[in-house]
N, C-alpha and C positions, 0 to 999 in steps of 0.2 A: 248349883250352876256347873254345867259340864262344858269343858273347853275342847274344841275339836282342832287338832293339828294335822294339817295335810302333809303327807310324806313328800320328801324331795325326790323328784324324778329327773333322770338325765335328759339333756336336750339333744335331739337328733342333729347331726351335721347337715349343712346345706348343700354339700357336694361341691363339685368344681364348677366354676363359671366358664362360659364359652370364651375362648381366646386367652385363657390364663393357663400357666403350667401348674402342676401339682408341686407340693413342697418337696417330695422325693426327687422329682426330676430336676428341681432347682439345686438340690444338694449335690447332684452329680456334675453339674455345669460349674464353670468358674465364674468369677465376678465379671469378667469381660463379656461372657455370654449373656449374663443377666442385664448388664448395661446396654449391650447392643440390642437385645430384645426390647428393652424399655425405649430406646431411641427409635427403633422401627415402629413400635406401637404408637409412639408420639407422632411420628411423621404421618402414619395412616390416619390417625384421629384428626390431625391438623388439616389434612386434605379433605376429609369428610366435613369438618367444620367450615372450611372455606367454601365448599360447594353449598352447604346449608345457608351460609351468609349471602351468597349470590342469589339463591332461590328466594330468600327472604326479601332481598332488595327488589327483586322482580315481582314479588307478591304471589309467588307460586307455592306457598307453604300452606299445607292443610293442618299439620300437627305442630303447634308451637311448643307443646310440652316436650316432644321428642328433640326439638332443636335445643331447648334448654338442657336436656339430659346430655346430649352430645357435647354441648359446650362445657358442661361441668366435668364430663369425662376427660376432655382435652385439657382442662385446667388441672385436674388431678394428675394426669399423666405427666404434664409439664413439671409440676411440683415434685413428683416422684423422681423424674429424670434428673432434675437439678439436685435433689438430695443425694442421689446415688453418685453423681459426678463430684459433689462437694466431699462426700465421704472418701471417694477414691483419691482425690487430691490431698486431703488431710492424712490419709494413710501413707501416701507417698512421702509427704513431708516428714512424718514421724519416722519412717524408715531411713530417710536421708539424714536425720539428726542423730541416729543411733551411733554410739561410739563402738568401734570395732576393736 
């Protein structure tokens, strides 16, 4: 009985998504830049989500799947922004508690 073992292959990267920064460009910017970008993306997604809700209420929606995707994007951006803000506040508290 002969056993065949498949070799391990590397996985190709998926590249960069539209509307996101690369990791290298995020390293060059400060935390404030990243937080302000997250807030601006959240505001844009929230406006899109409100427009989608209005169209859904009027019955002018053709693609419900896209509405759900946009809603989940907004929810994820909100969670990310809240986490970034929480980490900034916690870091500030840690710095303020340091003994000089």
